[in-house]
C-alpha positions as CSV (number, residue, x, y, z in Angstrom):
1,M,116.4,143.4,97.6
2,K,115.7,143.2,93.9
3,K,113.3,141.6,91.4
4,T,113.5,139.9,88.0
5,V,113.6,142.7,85.5
6,S,115.9,141.2,82.9
7,A,115.2,137.5,83.1
8,F,114.1,137.3,79.4
9,L,117.4,138.8,78.3
10,F,118.7,135.2,78.1
11,L,115.7,133.4,76.6
12,T,116.4,133.9,72.9
13,P,117.9,130.6,71.5
14,L,121.5,130.9,70.3
15,I,121.2,128.5,67.4
16,A,119.3,130.3,64.7
17,Q,119.4,127.4,62.3
18,A,117.4,125.1,64.6
19,N,113.8,124.8,63.7
20,G,112.8,125.0,67.3
21,S,113.8,124.4,70.9
22,L,112.3,123.4,74.2
23,G,114.0,124.0,77.6
24,I,113.8,125.3,81.1
25,F,115.8,128.0,82.8
26,G,116.4,128.8,86.5
27,T,116.9,132.5,87.2
28,L,118.1,134.5,90.2
29,S,117.5,138.2,90.0
30,E,117.5,141.3,92.2
31,S,114.9,144.1,92.4
32,I,115.3,147.8,92.4
33,Y,112.1,148.1,94.6
34,K,112.2,148.9,98.3
35,D,112.3,146.0,100.8
36,T,112.0,143.4,98.0
37,D,114.2,140.3,98.2
38,S,116.0,138.7,95.3
39,K,113.8,136.2,93.6
40,S,114.5,132.8,92.0
41,R,112.1,131.2,89.5
42,A,111.9,128.6,86.8
43,L,111.1,129.9,83.3
44,P,110.2,127.8,80.2
45,N,112.0,128.3,76.9
46,I,109.9,127.6,73.9
47,S,110.7,128.7,70.3
48,Y,110.0,128.0,66.7
49,E,112.0,129.4,63.8
50,G,110.3,129.4,60.4
51,E,111.8,131.0,57.3
52,N,109.7,134.2,58.1
53,F,107.4,133.4,61.0
54,Y,108.9,132.8,64.4
55,F,107.9,132.4,68.0
56,K,110.3,133.1,70.9
57,L,108.7,133.2,74.3
58,P,107.4,135.8,75.1
59,E,107.1,137.2,71.5
60,I,105.6,136.3,68.1
61,G,107.0,137.9,65.0
62,Y,107.3,137.9,61.2
63,R,110.5,138.6,59.4
64,F,110.3,140.3,56.0
65,L,113.4,138.5,54.7
66,P,114.5,134.8,55.0
67,Q,115.7,133.7,58.4
68,K,119.4,133.5,57.5
69,S,119.6,136.9,55.7
70,M,122.5,139.2,56.7
71,Q,120.0,141.8,57.8
72,N,116.3,141.6,58.6
73,L,113.3,143.7,59.6
74,A,110.6,142.1,61.7
75,V,107.3,143.1,63.3
76,G,105.2,141.3,66.0
77,V,103.7,141.4,69.4
78,A,105.2,140.6,72.8
79,Y,103.8,139.9,76.2
80,Q,105.4,142.0,78.9
81,A,105.1,141.1,82.6
82,S,104.8,143.9,85.1
83,K,108.1,144.7,86.9
84,F,106.3,145.6,90.2
85,D,104.2,143.5,92.5
86,P,103.4,145.3,95.8
87,D,103.0,142.0,97.6
88,D,106.6,141.1,97.0
89,S,107.7,144.0,99.3
90,S,107.9,143.6,103.1
91,D,107.0,147.3,103.5
92,T,103.4,147.6,104.8
93,N,102.8,150.8,103.0
94,I,104.0,149.5,99.6
95,K,101.8,146.5,100.1
96,Q,98.8,148.9,100.0
97,L,99.6,150.2,96.5
98,D,97.7,148.9,93.4
99,D,98.9,146.0,91.3
100,R,100.5,146.8,88.0
101,D,98.9,145.0,85.1
102,D,100.9,143.2,82.5
103,S,100.9,144.6,78.9
104,V,101.0,143.6,75.3
105,M,103.5,145.4,73.1
106,A,103.6,145.7,69.3
107,F,107.1,146.0,68.0
108,A,109.3,146.6,65.0
109,S,112.9,145.4,65.0
110,Y,115.9,145.6,62.7
111,Q,118.9,143.2,62.9
112,L,122.2,143.2,61.2
113,G,124.0,139.9,61.4
114,R,124.5,138.6,64.9
115,M,126.0,141.8,66.3
116,F,123.5,144.6,66.0
117,K,119.8,144.8,66.8
118,T,117.4,147.6,67.5
119,K,113.7,147.5,68.6
120,L,110.8,149.9,69.0
121,A,107.7,148.8,71.0
122,Q,104.4,150.4,71.7
123,D,101.7,149.3,74.3
124,I,98.6,148.1,72.5
125,S,96.8,146.7,75.5
126,G,95.9,150.0,77.0
127,T,97.8,149.2,80.2
128,H,100.0,152.3,80.1
129,D,100.0,153.4,76.4
130,G,103.8,154.0,76.6
131,F,106.6,153.0,74.3
132,S,110.2,151.8,74.6
133,A,113.3,151.6,72.4
134,E,116.3,149.4,72.6
135,V,119.7,149.1,70.9
136,E,121.9,146.0,71.5
137,L,125.4,145.1,70.4
138,S,126.8,141.6,70.8
139,Y,129.8,139.6,69.7
140,P,129.5,135.8,69.4
141,M,132.8,134.0,69.6
142,P,134.0,130.4,70.2
143,V,135.9,129.6,73.4
144,A,137.1,126.0,73.3
145,S,133.8,124.0,73.1
146,W,131.7,126.9,74.3
147,R,130.0,129.6,72.4
148,V,130.3,132.9,74.3
149,I,128.3,136.0,73.6
150,P,129.2,139.2,75.5
151,S,126.7,142.0,74.9
152,I,125.7,145.6,75.8
153,S,122.4,147.3,75.3
154,Y,120.7,150.6,75.9
155,S,117.0,150.8,76.7
156,Y,114.6,153.7,76.9
157,M,111.1,153.9,78.4
158,D,108.9,157.0,77.9
159,S,107.2,158.6,80.9
160,K,103.9,156.7,80.5
161,M,105.7,153.4,80.6
162,S,108.1,154.3,83.4
163,N,105.2,155.9,85.4
164,H,103.4,152.5,85.3
165,A,106.4,150.9,86.8
166,F,107.8,153.5,89.2
167,G,105.0,156.1,89.7
168,V,102.6,156.6,92.6
169,S,99.1,158.0,91.9
170,Q,97.3,160.4,94.2
171,S,94.8,157.7,95.1
172,E,97.5,155.3,95.9
173,S,99.2,157.9,98.1
174,A,95.9,158.3,99.9
175,Q,95.7,154.6,100.5
176,T,98.9,154.9,102.5
177,G,97.7,158.0,104.4
178,G,100.2,160.1,102.5
179,T,103.2,158.1,103.9
180,I,104.1,157.3,100.3
181,A,104.0,160.6,98.4
182,A,102.4,160.8,94.9
183,Y,105.0,160.7,92.2
184,D,105.0,161.0,88.4
185,S,108.0,159.3,86.9
186,S,109.7,160.9,83.9
187,S,111.3,158.9,81.1
188,V,113.9,156.3,82.2
189,S,116.9,154.7,80.5
190,L,119.2,151.9,81.4
191,V,122.3,150.2,80.2
192,T,122.7,146.4,80.5
193,Y,125.9,144.5,80.3
194,G,125.7,140.7,79.9
195,I,127.4,137.5,78.9
196,K,125.9,134.3,77.8
197,A,127.6,130.9,77.2
198,M,126.3,127.8,75.6
199,Y,127.9,124.3,75.7
200,P,126.8,121.4,73.5
201,V,126.2,118.3,75.6
202,T,125.1,116.4,72.5
203,K,124.2,117.4,69.0
204,S,120.7,118.6,70.1
205,V,121.1,119.2,73.8
206,N,122.8,122.4,75.1
207,I,123.3,124.0,78.5
208,M,123.3,127.7,78.8
209,L,124.7,130.0,81.5
210,G,124.4,133.8,81.7
211,V,124.9,136.8,83.9
212,S,123.9,140.4,83.5
213,Q,123.9,143.8,85.2
214,S,121.5,146.6,84.4
215,K,122.2,150.2,85.5
216,Y,119.3,152.7,85.5
217,D,119.9,156.5,85.2
218,D,120.1,158.2,88.6
219,D,116.7,159.9,88.3
220,I,115.0,156.6,89.0
221,L,116.1,157.0,92.7
222,N,113.6,159.8,93.0
223,S,110.8,157.3,92.9
224,P,109.5,156.5,96.5
225,L,109.2,152.9,95.4
226,V,112.9,152.5,94.4
227,E,116.0,151.8,96.6
228,D,118.6,150.9,94.1
229,D,119.5,151.7,90.5
230,T,121.4,148.5,89.7
231,V,120.0,145.0,89.0
232,N,122.2,141.8,88.8
233,S,120.8,138.6,87.4
234,A,122.0,135.1,86.7
235,L,120.6,132.2,84.7
236,A,121.3,128.5,84.1
237,G,119.3,126.2,81.9
238,I,119.1,123.4,79.4
239,M,117.7,123.4,75.8
240,V,116.8,120.6,73.4
241,N,116.9,121.7,69.7
242,F,115.0,120.0,67.0
Protein backbone atom coordinates (compact mmCIF):
# COMPACT_ATOMS: atom_id res chain seq x y z
CA MET A 1 0.00 0.00 0.00
CA LYS A 2 2.71 2.48 0.76
CA LYS A 3 6.39 3.19 0.03
CA THR A 4 9.48 4.27 1.92
CA VAL A 5 9.25 8.02 2.19
CA SER A 6 10.77 8.52 5.58
CA ALA A 7 13.36 5.79 5.86
CA PHE A 8 16.23 8.25 6.30
CA LEU A 9 14.49 9.86 9.25
CA PHE A 10 16.32 7.36 11.48
CA LEU A 11 19.72 7.28 9.80
CA THR A 12 21.46 10.11 11.68
CA PRO A 13 23.71 8.60 14.37
CA LEU A 14 22.63 9.42 17.90
CA ILE A 15 26.09 9.69 19.46
CA ALA A 16 27.57 12.97 18.23
CA GLN A 17 30.88 12.53 20.02
CA ALA A 18 31.75 9.41 18.03
CA ASN A 19 34.17 10.06 15.18
CA GLY A 20 32.22 7.77 12.93
CA SER A 21 29.92 4.79 12.66
CA LEU A 22 29.13 1.88 10.39
CA GLY A 23 25.93 -0.11 10.47
CA ILE A 24 22.96 -1.55 8.67
CA PHE A 25 19.24 -0.95 9.09
CA GLY A 26 16.20 -2.89 8.03
CA THR A 27 13.16 -0.76 7.23
CA LEU A 28 9.50 -1.50 6.59
CA SER A 29 7.50 1.40 5.16
CA GLU A 30 4.19 2.09 3.53
CA SER A 31 3.47 4.15 0.42
CA ILE A 32 0.90 6.81 -0.33
CA TYR A 33 0.78 5.76 -4.01
CA LYS A 34 -2.08 3.74 -5.48
CA ASP A 35 -1.83 -0.04 -5.58
CA THR A 36 1.69 0.00 -4.15
CA ASP A 37 2.54 -2.47 -1.40
CA SER A 38 4.57 -1.84 1.72
CA LYS A 39 8.26 -2.32 1.08
CA SER A 40 11.08 -3.69 3.19
CA ARG A 41 14.72 -2.99 2.45
CA ALA A 42 18.19 -2.95 3.96
CA LEU A 43 19.93 0.42 4.21
CA PRO A 44 23.56 1.13 5.11
CA ASN A 45 24.48 3.61 7.82
CA ILE A 46 27.83 5.30 7.23
CA SER A 47 28.94 8.46 8.99
CA TYR A 48 31.99 10.51 9.84
CA GLU A 49 32.01 13.39 12.33
CA GLY A 50 34.90 15.83 12.12
CA GLU A 51 35.11 19.07 14.08
CA ASN A 52 33.54 20.94 11.14
CA PHE A 53 33.26 18.57 8.18
CA TYR A 54 30.81 15.66 8.43
CA PHE A 55 29.31 12.92 6.30
CA LYS A 56 26.00 11.30 7.22
CA LEU A 57 24.51 9.16 4.49
CA PRO A 58 22.93 10.60 2.37
CA GLU A 59 24.44 14.07 2.98
CA ILE A 60 27.81 15.81 3.19
CA GLY A 61 28.10 19.05 5.13
CA TYR A 62 30.31 21.64 6.77
CA ARG A 63 29.59 23.22 10.17
CA PHE A 64 30.72 26.79 10.75
CA LEU A 65 31.23 26.17 14.48
CA PRO A 66 32.91 23.23 16.28
CA GLN A 67 30.91 20.01 16.46
CA LYS A 68 29.91 20.26 20.15
CA SER A 69 28.82 23.91 20.04
CA MET A 70 25.45 24.66 21.63
CA GLN A 71 24.23 26.01 18.30
CA ASN A 72 25.53 25.59 14.78
CA LEU A 73 25.00 26.55 11.15
CA ALA A 74 25.86 24.09 8.38
CA VAL A 75 25.75 23.95 4.59
CA GLY A 76 26.12 21.00 2.27
CA VAL A 77 24.61 18.76 -0.37
CA ALA A 78 22.33 15.72 -0.04
CA TYR A 79 21.26 12.97 -2.41
CA GLN A 80 17.48 12.57 -2.50
CA ALA A 81 15.96 9.40 -3.89
CA SER A 82 12.72 9.66 -5.83
CA LYS A 83 9.58 8.83 -3.87
CA PHE A 84 7.76 7.37 -6.89
CA ASP A 85 8.59 4.37 -9.07
CA PRO A 86 5.76 3.44 -11.48
CA ASP A 87 6.99 -0.17 -11.59
CA ASP A 88 6.21 -0.57 -7.87
CA SER A 89 2.48 -0.20 -8.56
CA SER A 90 0.24 -3.05 -9.66
CA ASP A 91 -1.95 -0.59 -11.60
CA THR A 92 -1.30 -1.09 -15.33
CA ASN A 93 -1.92 2.57 -16.14
CA ILE A 94 0.42 3.86 -13.45
CA LYS A 95 3.10 1.52 -14.80
CA GLN A 96 3.00 3.46 -18.08
CA LEU A 97 4.01 6.74 -16.41
CA ASP A 98 7.55 8.12 -16.57
CA ASP A 99 10.18 7.30 -13.96
CA ARG A 100 11.01 10.13 -11.55
CA ASP A 101 14.73 10.87 -11.43
CA ASP A 102 16.61 11.24 -8.16
CA SER A 103 17.90 14.71 -7.26
CA VAL A 104 20.77 16.46 -5.52
CA MET A 105 19.79 19.14 -3.00
CA ALA A 106 21.98 21.95 -1.64
CA PHE A 107 21.01 22.81 1.92
CA ALA A 108 21.58 25.18 4.80
CA SER A 109 20.64 24.12 8.33
CA TYR A 110 20.58 25.59 11.82
CA GLN A 111 20.67 23.51 15.01
CA LEU A 112 20.17 24.52 18.63
CA GLY A 113 21.35 21.86 21.05
CA ARG A 114 19.79 18.44 20.49
CA MET A 115 16.23 19.76 20.54
CA PHE A 116 15.74 22.10 17.59
CA LYS A 117 16.78 21.94 13.94
CA THR A 118 15.63 23.66 10.77
CA LYS A 119 16.76 23.10 7.18
CA LEU A 120 16.22 24.73 3.79
CA ALA A 121 17.10 22.78 0.62
CA GLN A 122 17.16 23.61 -3.09
CA ASP A 123 17.47 21.24 -6.04
CA ILE A 124 20.76 21.86 -7.89
CA SER A 125 20.60 18.85 -10.22
CA GLY A 126 17.91 20.27 -12.52
CA THR A 127 15.60 17.37 -11.74
CA HIS A 128 12.71 19.56 -10.59
CA ASP A 129 14.29 22.89 -9.50
CA GLY A 130 12.12 22.91 -6.38
CA PHE A 131 12.88 23.63 -2.75
CA SER A 132 11.87 22.29 0.64
CA ALA A 133 11.88 23.49 4.24
CA GLU A 134 11.79 21.53 7.50
CA VAL A 135 11.58 22.28 11.22
CA GLU A 136 12.14 19.51 13.79
CA LEU A 137 11.77 19.37 17.57
CA SER A 138 13.13 16.43 19.56
CA TYR A 139 13.77 15.61 23.21
CA PRO A 140 16.50 13.04 24.04
CA MET A 141 16.01 11.35 27.39
CA PRO A 142 17.39 8.31 29.25
CA VAL A 143 15.02 5.44 30.02
CA ALA A 144 16.86 2.77 32.04
CA SER A 145 19.76 1.71 29.77
CA TRP A 146 18.04 3.08 26.65
CA ARG A 147 18.34 6.49 25.08
CA VAL A 148 14.93 7.49 23.75
CA ILE A 149 14.23 10.42 21.40
CA PRO A 150 10.63 11.37 20.60
CA SER A 151 10.35 13.96 17.82
CA ILE A 152 7.94 15.97 15.70
CA SER A 153 8.73 17.73 12.43
CA TYR A 154 6.98 19.89 9.86
CA SER A 155 8.08 19.70 6.21
CA TYR A 156 7.12 21.81 3.20
CA MET A 157 7.66 21.11 -0.51
CA ASP A 158 7.05 23.82 -3.09
CA SER A 159 4.91 23.13 -6.16
CA LYS A 160 7.88 22.21 -8.39
CA MET A 161 9.11 19.58 -5.97
CA SER A 162 5.66 18.17 -5.18
CA ASN A 163 4.73 18.11 -8.88
CA HIS A 164 7.77 15.94 -9.52
CA ALA A 165 6.49 13.46 -6.93
CA PHE A 166 2.72 13.67 -7.34
CA GLY A 167 1.97 15.38 -10.67
CA VAL A 168 1.03 13.90 -14.05
CA SER A 169 2.09 15.64 -17.27
CA GLN A 170 -0.03 15.89 -20.41
CA SER A 171 2.30 13.49 -22.22
CA GLU A 172 2.05 10.96 -19.38
CA SER A 173 -1.73 11.23 -19.44
CA ALA A 174 -1.66 10.54 -23.17
CA GLN A 175 0.44 7.41 -22.53
CA THR A 176 -2.50 6.05 -20.51
CA GLY A 177 -5.03 7.05 -23.16
CA GLY A 178 -6.36 9.69 -20.77
CA THR A 179 -7.28 7.11 -18.13
CA ILE A 180 -5.03 9.00 -15.71
CA ALA A 181 -5.79 12.71 -16.05
CA ALA A 182 -3.06 15.33 -16.24
CA TYR A 183 -2.50 16.95 -12.86
CA ASP A 184 -0.35 19.80 -11.57
CA SER A 185 0.41 19.41 -7.89
CA SER A 186 0.43 22.47 -5.65
CA SER A 187 2.78 22.86 -2.68
CA VAL A 188 2.54 20.08 -0.09
CA SER A 189 3.22 19.92 3.64
CA LEU A 190 3.45 17.05 6.09
CA VAL A 191 3.84 16.50 9.81
CA THR A 192 5.91 13.56 11.06
CA TYR A 193 5.78 12.05 14.55
CA GLY A 194 8.54 9.64 15.46
CA ILE A 195 10.39 7.94 18.27
CA LYS A 196 13.87 6.42 18.18
CA ALA A 197 15.57 4.31 20.86
CA MET A 198 19.17 3.19 21.17
CA TYR A 199 20.55 0.48 23.44
CA PRO A 200 24.31 -0.01 24.05
CA VAL A 201 25.20 -3.68 23.62
CA THR A 202 28.86 -2.84 24.26
CA LYS A 203 30.81 0.40 24.53
CA SER A 204 30.98 0.70 20.73
CA VAL A 205 28.07 -1.44 19.49
CA ASN A 206 24.52 -0.13 19.67
CA ILE A 207 21.16 -1.33 18.45
CA MET A 208 18.51 1.12 17.28
CA LEU A 209 14.75 0.83 16.95
CA GLY A 210 12.38 3.42 15.52
CA VAL A 211 8.84 4.08 14.35
CA SER A 212 7.28 7.10 12.65
CA GLN A 213 4.06 8.34 11.11
CA SER A 214 3.87 11.09 8.47
CA LYS A 215 0.60 12.87 7.72
CA TYR A 216 0.32 14.90 4.50
CA ASP A 217 -2.18 17.71 4.08
CA ASP A 218 -5.50 16.62 2.57
CA ASP A 219 -4.81 18.27 -0.81
CA ILE A 220 -2.41 15.48 -1.69
CA LEU A 221 -5.42 13.19 -2.20
CA ASN A 222 -6.30 15.27 -5.29
CA SER A 223 -3.40 13.62 -7.12
CA PRO A 224 -4.51 10.70 -9.34
CA LEU A 225 -1.41 8.83 -8.14
CA VAL A 226 -2.22 8.94 -4.43
CA GLU A 227 -4.59 6.79 -2.37
CA ASP A 228 -3.62 7.70 1.19
CA ASP A 229 -2.27 10.72 3.06
CA THR A 230 -0.57 8.84 5.91
CA VAL A 231 2.67 6.87 5.94
CA ASN A 232 3.81 4.52 8.73
CA SER A 233 7.40 3.31 8.95
CA ALA A 234 9.48 1.09 11.25
CA LEU A 235 13.21 0.49 11.53
CA ALA A 236 15.65 -1.78 13.35
CA GLY A 237 19.41 -1.78 13.02
CA ILE A 238 22.85 -2.11 14.52
CA MET A 239 25.71 0.42 14.57
CA VAL A 240 29.40 0.18 15.43
CA ASN A 241 30.93 3.47 16.61
CA PHE A 242 34.64 4.19 16.36
